[in-house]
N, C-alpha and C positions, 0 to 999 in steps of 0.2 A: 127672311130681310138679316140675319142673324148673320144668315153664309153670303152674301153679298159683303157686309161690311169686313168680316174676316179675310173674304177675297183679296178687296182692295189692302190694309195692311200689308198683305203680304207680295202685295202687288208692290207697294212703295220700297219694304222694306226691302227690294230683289233690286232698286233702282239704288235705293241710298251705298247696298255695297256695290253697285255697278260705279255710279260715282266718285266712291274711296278709293279704290280698285286703279279707276284711271286717273287718280292724283296721284297715288302713289308711287305708279307708273311711268307720269312726268316728272316725278322726282324724283325718282334714278331711284337704285338699289343702293343701303345706307352703310358706309365704308368709316373705318379709325383710318386717320392719317396721321404721320409726322414731317416736321419742318425737316428735312435735312442741315447738317452747319460741320462743323469742321469739327475735329477731336485727335486726342492722342489714342494710336489703336497697340495691342500688343497682344501677338499671335502664340498661344502654347499649345505646347505638341506634351501628351500625358499618359505615363507610363505605372504600374502597380507591384510593389516588388516586394526588397526585406532591408532590414538595418542590419549592418554587419559593420561588422570593425576593419579597417583600412589596412592592419595589421594584423595578420591573421595566422598565428604558425602553428602549423600541424604536425609534432613530432611522434615520430615512428624510430625504428630500434636499426642500428646500424651490425648487429649483431642477433643471433641469437641466444637461449638463454631463458633463467627461470625467473621471475622477479621474484628479489627477494626483501625489497624496501623499498614505500611510497613514502615521502617524503611532507606528500601535501594533498590539499583536498579542492572538487572541487568549489570554485569563489574564492580560493584564499590570491590576496596579490603578491606575487612576485618581483626578483630582482634579477637584471641582468644577471648569470652565474650562480645563479643560486641553484643548491640541488634542488631535484623531480626528485628522480627514483634512481633506482641502483637491482638492476641486471646482477646475477650468481657468477665472482669472478675467478672464482675457484679454476675451471676449464683454462681459462686463458692465461690464467696465472703461472699454471703448469705447464702451458707452451714459451712463457719468456724464459719460463726457467728451464727449458731444453732446449730454447736455443741459443738465451746463454750460454748454457753446458760445450754447447755445440761451437761457437765461438770461442771457450778460453780451449778448447782440446787444439782446434788450427789451430790457435794462435801459440802452442808449448811446439806446433808440428812445425809453425813454419821457422822457430828458434832454430829447431833440430837440422831441420834444411840448409839455414843459414849458414852455419857452422859446417856442412858438407859442403856448398857449395865453396865456400872461403878457399877448401881445403882438395878442392875437384881444382880451382882456378890454378893455385897456385903449384902445383901438382903439371898440370897442362902447362902452365907461360914452362917449370923449369924442361919440360920435356921439347917440347919447342925450341930451345935453345941447343941443348943437348945431344936433339936431332942436326939441329943443322953442324954442330961442329960433329956429327959424324959417332957421335959416344953413344949412342942407342940407339936400337932398331924403327924400323920404320913400324914393326909392328907396335912396338910399346907408347910410341908416338900416340901411335892410332887411338889406342885402348886408354892414352890417360887424353885425348880428344875428345873420346866418347862418357868418359866417365865427368864430365865437362858440361857437354851441352847434358847432359841426364837426369844432374843437379841442377842447372837453368830451367830448365823444361818444369821439373816439381818443384822449383823454388815459382816459379810463377801460378802455377797451378794453385799452391796454397796460398799466392796471397787472393786471386780470385774469387776463393773458399771460401775466405777470409770476408770477400766484399759484400757473397752470397749467405755468410751467418750474420751479417751486420744489419744487411735490410730483412731477412729473420729478425734478428729479437727490434729492428724497429719496427716490424709489421706487427709484431706480440703486443709489444707497447701500446700500440696506437687498439692494436683490438680489447688489451684490458681497460684503456680508457676510456672509450668507447662503453662500459661495463655503468660509469656512475653518466647520468643520464644530468643537462642543469638547463636553466632557461635562458635560450637565446634571445632573448628579450624582456624589458617590463611589462608589465602590465597582469591580468588575471585570470585565471586557467576559465576556463570557459566549459571546456569537457575532460573527466578523465573517464577512458571507455575500460581501464584493466583493474583487477585488484593483487591482495602479493600470494606470491602461488602459482601465476597464469605464469606462462610463456609465451615468452618477442619470438615476435617469426620475423624475421627480414622480407620487401619484398623482390617478389622475382617477376619475368612476364608476364607469370598469367598472374600472378598473385599481390596485390598493393601490401601485403603483407599490414602489420598488426599498428594502427595508428592509436600512442600511448595515452594523450588527450594534449586539447590544445591549450596553446595561451597570446589572450588575443589585447592588445593597446589597447581600454574603451574608451583612453581620453581624445583616439578620433576615429571618428567612425561617417559609415557612407549610407547611402541607398543606394544598392541594385535594383530597377528596372527596367521591366520591356515595352519597350513601344513598340505597335504595329507595322506590318511592311510600307504601308502606304505613308507615316509621319515620320520613318527614321533615317529617309535622303535629308531633312528639312535639321535634324542635329546636330550637332558640329563641338569639339571642344573648347572648353573655354565662357560657353553660354552660361547663364545663370537659370536658377531651378530654384522653385519650392516645393521645397520634402513636408508633407499632413502625415503626420500617422496615428493608425486608427485610435493608441493607449492615450493620445494625448490632442483630443479634437478640438484644446482649443488655442493649440499653440501651430505655430506655423515655422519651421527648422530653413535655413540659406545655404547655396552650397552652387556649386561650380560644377561644369560636367568636363572630366579628366580622364573619360573612355567610353568611346563609341565603336558598339561591337560591330567584325566586320564580318559575320557567318550566324544563320540563327539557330534558337534555340534548337536543341536535340527533339526531337519527337519521338515519343513512348511509341511501343508497338499497339497502341489501343489510336493512339493519335496519327498514327500514320497510315491506318487502315479509312479515314477521312480526309477531305478533303479543310483543310483546317490555315488562318489566317500567321502566316511565318510570325514571330518577333526576334529582339536583336537586345541586348544589353545596353544599355546607359549605365555608367555609377559617375553617381554624383558625392562627390566629398560634401560631409558639410560645416559651417564656419560657424561660433560662436561655443558658447556650453551646453553640448550634449551629453551630460556628466550623468541622468537619467534615463539617455536611451539604451537599450538591450540586444543583444544582438536577436533574428530574425523575428523585429515584428514587422506585420504590416504597413507598409509606405505608398502611398501615391504618390510618386514625383511628378513635377506641372512645370515645362520648363520652358523659356521663353528663348525660341528659334526666331520671331523678327519683331524688328518695331518700326512704327509711324507714325510719324510729329506733325498734330494739324493738320490732316486731310478727311477729305469728303468721306462719308460712312451713312451705310443704311440699314438698318435692321437686317439681321440672317433673316426673318419670319416679313421678310417682303419679297423676298428672289421667289420669282416667278419664269416659267419652261414655256416660251410663244414659238409658235413653224412663222416664218420671217423666210417667203421666196421657195416655201419646202426645203427651209434651212433652220434647226432649234439654233434657237437663241437665249441666252437669259440673260432678266430684267428686271425689271420694278416697273410697273404702273404709278402712274404721277396726273393730280388731278388737274383738270387745266377746265375753265366755264362751267363747270361741271359737267366735267367728262374725264370719262377716263382714258388713259394713254398711255402706249406701250413703249417701253426708254429699254430697250437694249443696253448692258454695261460693259465697260472692261470689268473686270476685280483686280482686287493688289491682296494685299493680307489680310487673312481673319481672326477677328478678336474673340472673343466669348459671346458677344452678344450681334455685332456686329462687321460687312465687313467693308474695306476700302474703296472706293470709288474714283478708279485713275480716268475713266472718261466718259459718256452717257448722259450726266446731270449738271444741272449747277446749282451751286447755294444758292438755298432761300426754298426749292422745292418739295410740292408738298407730296410724297410716299403715300401712297396705299401700304398698309399692314396688317390689316384686318377687315374681317375674318375671315378665319382658314376659308372655308366653304363657301367664299364670295369669291377670294383671290383665285381656287382654283376652279373654278366656270368665270370667272372675270372677262370682258371680250375690248379690242382696243374700241373705243369711239364709242363704249355705252354710256349711259347719264348713275351718275352717282350722285348722292346725296352724304354729305360730310356727317358724321354725329356729332354731338356737342361733348365735350369732357364734363362731367358731371361732379361734381366738387360734394363732398361728407360724406357722411351714411345714408342709406334709402330709412 
């Protein structure tokens, strides 16, 4: 008897489950919807990089020599023309003195040569008159003419040597001047790479030379960020940007794009052996108060590449791809009379959370935005039930 009762209860429960499932299947799968409306959209391209001074001067030596004096230290603020360091001038001073001595010696020779030229010139002119009158022989006349031409040639040669000596003096003066290194700009010494007693080496084709120190103008800063190759085509000079710095998470710095790289970032030996997306440099000059920023701080640039006002938009999460007549089309599902209908759309600019709809939908349409697991397998014509919004906490 008891066994029969338990069997009857089991049958009733099974019937109840079947009825419940039938009701659920008739009501459709639960979905969340959003009524689309007009809004303002901004398309953003992001890149990461670091903060750098707009004016950053790396100072290297134009001559070789031992550094005998350094007048600044890292972090010092300097003015344009202020003394930075001194390279041993003794060798270059000696070269200048030697060049000046050679110039004086040549000038003395020039005085003698000019006197000899004047004598030879007078003798030649007198000989020419006497030869015309037949008083002297042709041989005497030719000798006077040869002496004159020789003195003239010597005079010209000495004048040329003086020009050479003067050039050597100027070169020696310039080299001596270069032993004294001053700041080319107002700014701050951001790095000092040498010490007194070290030897500064000038750059060659295969050797970049010694970078003595770096002076930067920290009143003008910029963010150098790297943008992916898929986004760089959207970036243009003059576009507005917002820069976020990791060291100041609560602040945003505003700026303008001033440079868009035309060549990708150089690959390292490690990265070149693997397939990697290429990145391009974008420079954003910051506006406003940037005194707190320091070179090298990690930064993220958010560049405004497009803007559209008062346009229809749907959440990016609502986009799906379905096949229509054998071709894949991107669109959304809308709810019409309790049924999901797929609507292909033409997209416009992409915002952070929404995308512009240029065609395919009308304002006020109920677009299905989730859940994702439902959207992933939802079919055109499938019955759906819109979830009611819940207010307050559970």
